[in-house]
C-alpha positions as CSV (number, residue, x, y, z in Angstrom):
1,M,-67.8,153.1,81.3
2,P,-66.2,149.4,81.3
3,W,-63.5,148.7,78.6
4,V,-65.3,147.2,75.6
5,T,-64.4,146.8,71.8
6,D,-66.0,145.9,68.6
7,G,-67.9,142.6,68.5
8,L,-68.0,141.7,72.2
9,R,-71.1,140.0,73.7
10,V,-71.9,142.1,76.8
11,G,-74.6,141.4,79.2
12,L,-76.3,144.4,81.0
13,F,-77.7,143.7,84.4
14,G,-79.3,146.7,85.8
15,G,-80.4,147.2,89.4
16,S,-80.3,149.3,92.6
17,F,-78.0,146.4,94.3
18,N,-79.4,147.1,97.6
19,P,-77.5,145.2,98.3
20,A,-75.6,143.2,95.7
21,H,-75.8,139.4,96.8
22,G,-74.9,135.9,95.6
23,A,-77.8,135.5,93.4
24,H,-77.1,138.4,91.4
25,R,-73.5,136.7,90.9
26,A,-75.1,133.4,90.2
27,A,-77.5,134.9,87.7
28,S,-74.7,136.7,85.9
29,L,-72.7,133.4,85.4
30,I,-75.5,131.4,84.2
31,A,-76.2,134.2,81.5
32,M,-72.5,134.3,80.9
33,R,-72.3,130.6,80.3
34,R,-75.7,129.8,78.5
35,L,-75.5,133.1,76.3
36,G,-71.8,132.8,75.4
37,L,-71.1,136.2,76.8
38,D,-67.7,137.9,76.9
39,R,-68.5,140.2,79.8
40,V,-71.4,141.3,82.2
41,W,-71.7,144.8,83.4
42,W,-73.5,145.3,86.5
43,L,-75.3,148.8,86.0
44,V,-75.8,150.1,89.8
45,T,-78.4,152.7,89.5
46,P,-78.6,156.0,91.1
47,G,-82.2,154.9,91.9
48,N,-85.0,152.9,90.6
49,P,-88.0,154.7,89.5
50,L,-90.5,152.3,90.5
51,K,-89.2,152.3,94.2
52,D,-89.2,154.9,97.2
53,N,-85.4,155.6,97.0
54,R,-85.3,157.8,100.3
55,A,-83.6,155.1,102.1
56,L,-81.2,154.1,99.4
57,P,-77.7,154.0,100.4
58,P,-75.3,156.2,98.5
59,L,-74.3,154.9,94.9
60,E,-70.5,154.7,96.0
61,E,-71.3,152.5,98.8
62,R,-73.5,149.9,96.7
63,I,-70.8,149.9,94.0
64,A,-68.2,148.8,96.6
65,I,-70.3,146.1,97.9
66,A,-71.2,145.0,94.7
67,R,-67.5,144.8,93.7
68,R,-66.8,142.6,96.6
69,V,-69.7,140.3,95.8
70,A,-69.1,140.1,92.0
71,R,-65.4,138.5,92.5
72,H,-65.1,137.7,88.7
73,P,-62.7,139.0,86.0
74,R,-65.5,139.2,83.6
75,I,-68.2,141.2,85.7
76,D,-67.9,144.7,85.6
77,V,-69.7,146.9,88.2
78,T,-70.3,150.3,87.0
79,G,-72.4,153.2,88.0
80,F,-72.0,155.4,84.8
81,E,-75.6,156.0,84.6
82,A,-75.1,158.6,87.1
83,A,-72.4,160.2,85.0
84,L,-74.8,160.0,81.9
85,G,-77.8,161.3,83.8
86,T,-79.9,158.6,82.7
87,R,-83.0,157.9,84.9
88,Y,-84.6,155.0,82.9
89,S,-83.2,151.7,81.4
90,Y,-84.3,152.7,78.0
91,E,-82.3,155.9,78.0
92,T,-79.2,153.9,78.9
93,V,-79.6,151.2,76.4
94,A,-80.5,153.7,73.7
95,W,-77.3,155.6,74.6
96,L,-75.1,152.4,74.4
97,R,-76.7,151.3,71.2
98,R,-75.8,154.8,69.6
99,R,-72.3,154.9,71.2
100,L,-71.1,151.3,70.8
101,P,-73.2,149.8,67.5
102,T,-70.8,146.9,67.0
103,V,-71.1,145.7,70.4
104,R,-73.6,142.8,70.8
105,F,-75.6,143.8,74.1
106,V,-78.0,141.6,75.9
107,W,-80.2,142.9,78.8
108,I,-80.5,140.4,81.7
109,M,-83.2,140.7,84.0
110,G,-84.6,138.2,86.9
111,A,-88.1,136.5,86.4
112,D,-89.3,138.8,89.2
113,N,-88.5,141.9,86.7
114,L,-90.3,140.3,83.8
115,A,-93.4,140.1,85.8
116,H,-93.7,143.8,85.9
117,F,-91.7,144.7,82.9
118,D,-94.8,146.3,81.4
119,R,-94.5,149.0,84.0
120,W,-91.0,150.2,82.9
121,Q,-90.5,153.5,80.9
122,R,-90.8,152.6,76.9
123,W,-90.5,148.7,77.8
124,R,-91.3,147.9,74.2
125,A,-88.7,150.3,73.0
126,I,-86.1,148.3,75.3
127,A,-87.0,145.2,73.7
128,D,-86.8,146.7,70.1
129,L,-83.2,147.9,71.0
130,V,-81.5,144.8,72.6
131,P,-82.2,141.0,73.1
132,L,-83.5,139.9,76.5
133,A,-82.5,137.1,78.7
134,V,-84.7,136.4,81.6
135,V,-83.1,134.2,84.3
136,D,-85.4,132.2,86.6
137,R,-86.1,133.0,90.2
138,M,-87.7,131.0,92.9
139,G,-91.4,131.3,92.9
140,N,-91.6,133.8,90.0
141,S,-91.6,131.4,87.0
142,L,-95.5,131.2,86.3
143,A,-95.9,134.8,87.2
144,A,-93.2,136.1,84.9
145,T,-94.4,134.0,82.0
146,A,-98.1,134.9,82.2
147,S,-97.2,138.4,82.7
148,P,-98.4,141.2,80.2
149,A,-94.9,141.8,78.8
150,A,-94.2,138.1,78.5
151,Q,-97.5,137.7,76.5
152,A,-96.9,140.6,74.2
153,L,-93.4,139.4,73.3
154,A,-94.4,135.7,73.0
155,R,-93.7,135.3,69.5
156,Y,-90.2,136.5,69.9
157,R,-89.3,133.9,72.4
158,I,-86.6,131.4,71.4
159,D,-86.0,128.2,72.7
160,E,-83.7,127.8,75.8
161,S,-81.6,125.4,73.8
162,D,-80.8,128.0,71.4
163,A,-79.9,130.6,74.1
164,R,-76.2,130.9,73.0
165,V,-77.3,132.6,69.6
166,L,-79.6,135.3,71.6
167,A,-76.8,138.0,71.2
168,D,-76.6,137.7,67.3
169,L,-80.2,137.9,66.9
170,A,-82.0,141.1,65.8
171,P,-84.2,142.5,68.7
172,P,-87.0,141.7,69.6
173,A,-85.8,138.4,70.8
174,W,-85.7,136.9,74.3
175,V,-84.9,133.5,76.1
176,F,-86.0,132.3,79.7
177,L,-83.2,130.6,81.4
178,H,-83.8,127.9,84.1
179,G,-81.5,126.6,86.5
180,L,-81.2,129.6,89.4
181,K,-83.6,128.9,92.3
182,S,-81.9,130.8,95.0
183,P,-84.2,132.1,97.4
184,V,-81.8,135.0,98.4
185,S,-83.2,138.6,97.5
186,S,-82.0,142.1,98.4
187,T,-85.6,142.5,99.6
188,G,-85.2,139.9,102.2
189,I,-81.7,141.0,103.2
190,R,-83.0,144.3,104.1
191,A,-85.8,142.9,105.9
192,A,-83.7,140.8,108.1
193,R,-81.3,143.5,108.8
194,A,-84.2,145.7,109.8
195,A,-86.1,143.0,111.9
196,P,-85.7,142.7,115.8
197,A,-83.5,139.9,116.9
198,G,-85.2,136.5,117.3
199,T,-88.0,137.3,114.4
200,N,-88.2,135.9,111.0
201,P,-89.3,138.6,108.6
202,G,-89.3,136.3,105.4
203,G,-88.1,137.2,102.2
204,G,-88.9,138.9,99.1
205,Q,-88.3,137.7,95.7
206,H,-87.1,140.8,94.0
207,T,-83.3,140.5,92.6
208,S,-82.6,144.2,93.2
């Protein structure tokens, strides 16, 4: 687990990072700046329970690529969930809150993930454990803010101008951060790699 101390503001950015890319880094920097975070942890997961992981590259390979992409002294890339044995984000967040109760964690996700957040294991419990920061993604804003999870949590959404206080708020609390409109996605990168030369496979919008 990365170094941390009492009172730090730490963003948790989970995903398979298959592969990590510039939009992951840009989203992290936006969250760091707008939320006043001290650090952002990239939680490279052993596998996404909502996806087919049979073709997923080894964890060590994905971590190595993520570290090359991150290139920032305040972004920590870690695969400690594998050592914990946690399968779901809720389990990881609950463990961190028990282990580090004085650290002010914020869960960071792309708007594409908010669009199907209601499918996550114990998603309401995640929202009750840590504030959420949703970073805009190209083509996902309307679907995300109209999603079942966004509607269920609507009364806990704070204005974007108040984003800097998010880490200090008792959950549930969340903010939608505009500004990142990169079309780059892990899905699109994988499709481009798999496509025959001279074809245009298009790009998905999923961040990880």
